[in-house]
N, C-alpha and C positions, 0 to 999 in steps of 0.2 A: 570431442571437438565438433563444433558445428561447421558444416561446409555449405556453400551457397551454389546451387546449380542454376546457371543462367539459361533461360528458355531458348533464346536464339541459337546458342551453341548446340543444343541437343535436338532441336527440330527446325532446321533451316527452311524446310518446305513442309506443308501439311502432310502428316503421316510418314515422312521420311526422317528417320532418326540417325543422327550422325555417328558413325562407327568410331571416328577418332575421339569425339567427346566422351563416348561411353568407355573407350579404351583408357582415357586419362582417369576416369572415375575408377576403373578397375585397378589402376596403379595406386591410386590413393587408398583404396580398400586394402591392397596387399601391404602397403607401407604401414597402415594402421595396425594390421594384423601382426606384423613383425615387431611392432613397438608396444603392443598391448593397449592400444587406444580404441575407445569406442567412438563411433561417428553418429552425428545427428544431421543427416542431409536435409536441406531445405529444397523442396522439389521443384515447384513452379514459381520461379522468382521473376516478377515483372517490374519490380521497382527496388532499387538499392542505391543508397547514398544520393537520392534525388534524381537518379537517372532511370528512364524507362527502358528496361531490357525486354523488349517485345519483338518477336519475329516480324520481319517486314510485311509478311502476308496477313498478320493479325492487327496491324496498326489501324486505329479507327473503329475497331470492333469491340463491343463490350465484353469484359471478362465474365460477366454474369449471363450472357446470352447462351442459348442452347448449343449453338455452333461452336463457340469457343470453349464452353465447359466440356463438350465432347472431345475436343482436341487436347485439352489439359488432362482429361481422364486417360486419353490414349498415351500421353507421355508418362503419366504416373504409372500406368499399367506396365509400360515397357521397363522403366527404371526399377520399380519395386519387384517385378517379376524376375529381373536379372539378379537382384541382390537379396532377395527375401530369406535365403538360407545362410547368409553370411553372419557369423556370430559377432562381428565387430559393429554391426548396425545396432544402435541403441534405440532409436525411434525414428519415425518419419514426421518431418515438419512440412505441412502442406505448402506454405508460402511465407515470404517475408513481408509483413505489414501490408496485406493486400488492399486495404482502404486507401493507401497512398498511390497505389497502382490505379485504382478507380474507386471512387466513393459510390457505394450502392444507393439506389433511390430509396430503399427502406431496408429495415433489418431482416426481413424475410428473404430478400435477395442474398444477403450474406449467409443466412442459414441454408438456403438451397445450394449455394456454391460449396459450402463446407460439407454438407451431407453428401453431395455428388462425389467429391474427391475422396472423402473418407470411406464411403461405401465401395468405391473402386479399389482402394487399397485392401480392404478387408476381404474382397472377393479373391484376391491374390495371396495375401499374407495376413494370417490371423495371429502371428507370433509377436509382432512388434507394435508397441503403442503408437498412437497418432496424436499430433498436436498441431497448432498453427501459431506462428509468431505474431502477436498483437502488441500494440504499444499504448502509451498513456492516452493518446487521443481517442482510443476506443473506450476509455474510462471517463475522461473529463468532459465529455459532451461535444467534442469536436467532430465526431463521426457517427454515422448511422450503422456502422459495422460494430455491433455491440456484443458483449460476451454472453448474455443470457440465451439468446436464440441459437448460438452455435455450440453451447455447452454440451447438449446431448450427444453430439457426434465426435467429441474428443475424449481421449483417455486421460490427458492432463493438459493444463493450461501453460502457455509460455507467454511471459509478459516482458516487454522491453521498456525500461524506464530511464528517462533523463529529466533533470530538474525542470518541472513545470508547475503550473498552478501557484506561482509565486507572484507577489505584488511587483509592480515595475520598480526596478532598481535594487531588488534583493538578490544577494549573492547566492549561487547554487549551494555553497557550503554553509549556508545559514542554518540555524537550528531547525527551522521548518523545512528547508530544502532537503536536508538529509533524511527526513521522515517519508518523503514521497514514495520511494520504492517499497517500504514496508506497508504503506497504505494500499498500494496497488496489489501487493500479494494478498492482503486481507480481503480486498474488494473481489478478487477472483476466486476466493475459496468457496466453492459451491459443491463440496463433497468429493472433489478431485484434487490431486496434487497440483501445486503451482511452482513452476520453474522460473526463476529470474533469468531469462535467456539472454538478455542484453542489459548491461548497465555500464556506466563509466563516465569519465570526463576527459577532455583533451588536454594533453600537456603542451599544446600550442596556445592554450588560453590560461591554464593554471600551471603552477610549478609541479614538478614530478612528485615532490613531497606532499603537496596538497592533494593531488590525485590519489596517492597512496593512503593518506588519511581517510579520504572519502571511501575508498575500497574497504578499509577496516570497519568503518561505521556501518556501511550498507550490508556487508556480508554477515556480520554478527547480528545485526538487526533482523535480517532475513531469516536467520536461524531461530531467533526468539519468536518471530511471528509466523512460524510454521511453514516457511518456504521449503520446497523439496530439493533445492540446489541453486547454485549460482553459476553463471557463465559471463565472462567479461566481453565487452566490445572494446577492443578486439585483441587478437594475438600480437600483431606487430604493426609498427608504424609503416606507412607507405614509403616506398623507395623513390617514387616519382611524384612531383607536385606540378607538373607541366601539362597535365591533361584534365579535361573536365570530369568530375566537378571539383577536383582538388586545386585546379589553378585559380578557382574563384572562392574556394572555402578551405583555406589553409588549415584551420584547426582540425578538419576531418582527417588529415594525414597523420595526426598524432594521438590517436585513441589507443594505440597498442600498449600492452603491458611489457612489451619488449621494444627496444629501439630498432631502427631500420638496419643497424649493423649486427643485430642479434643479442646485444647485451640487455640485461634485465633492468627494468625500472623498479622503484619502490613498490608499485602496485603488484608486481610479480612476486616480490618477497612476501607481501601481505597475503596474497592468494595461497602461496605455499604454506605459510604458517596456519592459515585458516583450514586448509585441507588436512593438515596434520592433526589439528585439534579435533576436527569432526571425526576423523578416523579413530583417534584415541578414545573418544567418549562414546562412540557408537556401540550398540544401539541405544537410543535415548528417545524420550518423549518430551514434548513441550507441555509444561504445566499450564493449562488454560485457566483463565479466570471465569467469573460468572457475570460478565458484563456484555450486553448486546448493544450494538449501534444500528438502529433501524434506519435503513436507507429511505430517504424521501422517494415517492413514486416518480418525481420529476428530477431525479438526481443527475440525469444527463443534460439538464439545463446547466450551462457552464458556471453561472453564479451559484446555483445550488450545489453543484459538484465541488466547487472550491470551498464553500462553507462547510460541507460535509467532511472534506479532508481536514479542515481546521478543527472540526469537532473531534476527529480522530487524534490530532496533535494534542489538544487540550486533555483528552482522556489520558494520553501517555504522560503528560506533565503531572497528572494526578496519581500516577502509579498504576493506572488501569490499562489492560490490554484487551480492547473490545473485539468481539467477533462481529463481523458484518452480517446483518440479518435483512432478508428481503421480505416483501409482502407475501403472506401465505405461509411463512415458516413459523415453526413453533417457538413460543417465548417462555415456556414453563421452566426451562433449564437455567434461566438467568435470575439473578437477584436484583440487578440494576439494569434498566433499559434507558439508553440515551436516545432522545428523539429530536433531532434538529428539524426546524421548519414544520411544526406540528400541523399547520393548516394544509400542508402537502400530503398529509396522511389521512385525509377524510374518509378513504375507503378501508382503512385499517383501524378505525376508532374502536370497534367492538373488541378487537384483540387486545388493544392497549388498555381499555377499561377492565377487561377480564384479568389482565396481568396485575393491575393495581388492586382490584378487589380481592384477589387471592394472595395478597401479601407482598407483591413486588413494589419496587421503588422506581419511579419514572423521573428523569431529568430532561425537561423539554424547553424549547424556545418556540414561540408562536410564529413569528415572521409574517411577511406579507402573504397575500393570497387567500384571505378569509372569505368564505362563501357562507352566508347565514342559513345553512341547512338546519332543519329541526334536530337531526341526530347530533350534529356538531355542537349546536347551542346547548343541548342537553348534557353532552359530555363535559363541556366547559363548566356548566353550573354544578353538576353533581360530582364529578371527579376532581376537577381543578379548583372548584369553589370560587369561580370568577365569571364575570360577564365582561365582554369587550364592546367598545363602540363599533357599530356596524360600518362607520365611515373611517377610512384610514387617515392618520395624521402624518405629517412630514417633519422629519428632524434633519437639521443640517448643522454642520460644524461640530464642535466638541460636545461630547455627551458624558456626563459623570453620574455614576451610581454610588450610593453610600449604603453599606450594610448595617443592620441593626446592632446596637450595643448589647442586646440581649442574647446574641448568638454565642456559641462556644468559642474559645480561643482558637485562632487560626482563620476564622471567618468573620469575627466581630469587628466592627469599625473599619472595614476595608473601604478604600476609595478606588473604584474601578473606572478607568477612563477609556473612552473609545472615540474614534474619528468617524464622523459621518459627513465628510466634506462634500461628497457628491449627493448627499441626501439619502434618507431611507424611509420607506413607508412602513408604518406599524399601526396596530389597533390598540389604543390605550384602554386601560382597565376602567370599566364603567362602575362596577362594584365588586367587592370580594368578601367572602366569608372565611377566607384562610388567613394565615399569619403573613404579614408583610416582612420579608427578609431584607429587602433593599428598596430604596426610593431613589428617584431621580432628583436633580437639583431643585425642582419645583415642589418636591414633596409628594409626587405621584407614585403609586405602587409600581415597581419595576420587576421585582422577583417575589413570588408568592409561594408559600408552603401550604399544602392541604393534605387532609387524610380522606381516604375513601375505602370503605370495607376494612380489610386487613393491611392495606398498603398506603402509600403516600406518594406525593408528587411535588417536585420543585419546578416552578414554571417561570420562565423569563418572557415577558411580553415583547421584548426586543430580541431580534436575531443576533445575539452576541457573536456567534461564530462567523456570521456574514460580515459584521463590522471588522472583526480581526483579520479576515481574509484579505482585505484590501489595504491593510497598513503594513508597510515594509518594516521588517525587524520588530514586529509587535511584541514578540515574546522576549527577545533580548532586552527590550526597553522596560521590562519589569511588569508586564501584564500579569495579573493574579486571578484571572477567571478560573484557572485550574483549581483554586481553593474551593469554589462553589461545587465543582465536580467531586473533589475529595470529600466534602461534607456530605454530598449525596451518597457516596460510597459508604461512609460511616453509618448513615441512616439505614442503608440497605443491609447492614450487618456483614459487610465483606471482610471485616477483621483486619488484623495487622500482622499477617504472617510474614510480609516482606514490604517494608516501607522505606523509601529513600527521601530524605528531606529536600534535596535539590530537585527542582522540576526539570532540570536540564540533563538528568541522567536517566536513560531508559533502563528499566530493570526487568528481568525475566528469570524464570526457574526452569531447569531441565532435570528430568529424572532419568538416570542411567544406571547400569549395573553397579557402578561404583558409588552410587548414592545420589544425593541432591547436589545440583550445580547451580550456583547463583551467578547470573551474567549481568554485568553493568557496562553500559556504553555511554561515554561522555559525548554529547552532541554539540558541544561548544568548542570554538577554536581557542579556548583558554582553559587553564587548569581549574579543576573543581575539587573542593574539599567539602565532604558532606557526611552527615550522620546517617546511619542505617539502623533500622530496628527490625528484628526478626524474632520468630518464636523459638529459635535454636539457642537457648540460654546456656552459656558456659561451654559451647562447642568450640572446636578449632576449625579454622578456614585455611585451606592450602591452595595457593595459586597454581593453576595448570596452564596458563597462557602467558608466555614471555617470562614472567617471574617465577618459573618452575621451582618448587621447593620452598618458597617463602611461605611463612605461616603467620597467622594472627589469631588472637583469642577473642571470642565473643564474650561480652560481659555477662554477669549473672542476670542482668536486666534485659538481655537480648540485644544490647546495643554495641555498635563498633563504629570506628571512623574509617572513611574510605577516601583516598587521595587519587585523583585521576588526572593525567596529563591531557593536553588538548586532543580531542577526538580519540582518546584511548579506550580500549576495552579491557576489562578484567573478568576472568572466570575463576570463581572460588568454589572449591569442593568442600562440602560440609563433612567433617570427620569428628570422631570422638577421641582422636589422638591427643596426647599431651605435648605441649610445646617444649 
């Protein structure tokens, strides 16, 4: 259970720590101990629910200043020193979304603040891990409090996600909206565990059943994408709505998984079921794929960030589960590398070229931002087999691409439609020595296939992910860009160990002591019936979530049919039992 410590309660005057507040915390610790509950205290909270919880003596002073950091460290030293030996403490959370409290002038301010508080804790307590609660605006470019500079000082990441990065008018329970928590988890995976510390929807805005469905999708998707755990926001609805901020923001009173009278909502039932399943299948490992998604160096530009998120969604529609890769990280473990906004990777071109030449497959879009550097021009000519016009062209309105009739089934004769209502700048192909996979409506090359060394590349001269990012319900309306990604995966030799025909079902595999577990999550608000192909020919599948005991047989060709209700999850254990 995460508990929030409000700074004014604990330090009403500089250096004077309130005994009554500490006493209340002692009572909470005793209660947790009696009930077998672990606590995750959030230590220096200066912003919560849109309210600034700052002591009167600190108002107007920067939280990143030496004076206020010293005072925060003093409070941390007092609280941690008092409870460091308590077995009920799970970890220490430095603060709740500190950038809402005060936006740093640059990312190094955030790093210095994080380092100062974390080092203070470690001087007193080396037994408990340290984290800080960050949210989606630390990922999508709305803040200079970014995760990379603070990563060295944390033992694990804590991320808070609410439906963001969606086009105007798109429902948070949309196909794309339900993927955002999984993307945030992947984004934060930098060699340390990632806890989904906050997620949820308000039953003041959505029905309780819709919120429960959202919980099921998000929790099992977090499991498949390597999340270390999930925590809901929040435990209970508020009992009062007549005080700020609840008097102005009624939906904030209804985020609980229990109602104000203590009765449980559907979300609570879903969390209990999820907890039981995780307990039953532990220990387990997520079977990771061999796909990397290379972050553009300017990913914190909001438009680039949204496009990168949509690139992640398209990967998922193609049955791929990409690992987020940053500049400087090794690429040799991947067979397929997805590179959105290639012109934003001008400083990683050598690594991409080496990846292709040594047998890798790259799936990239060029996008705006072309700078005619000699190295970049050489890479385009030699690896991608194309040259682009140095001057950008502008496209507005509807954009249609048609794939070649010479391609394999599944990608041949596709008509791909995109909206560029606000206009998009791109650099047209000047000449190409590769194979043209798709043309625009004027017959100009749009998607090109090329070979380089032992590898290959599929290049779109248009930033397709960017175009999809701005179109509400683009995927529910039948977009098939994912087929190009799936074709790239086939060229990369990723195989067909587990393929779902429907692009709306997320699929993953877990390996536990009981064998292989196949996880399927329907991300649509309507039922889906889909074919599944796997390498487990003739095996039996046993349901272990909800439909316990139900069994089905995989055909001798490795195929079976799967029916999923709206937002439903199924976990199937592969066995050699006879039905």
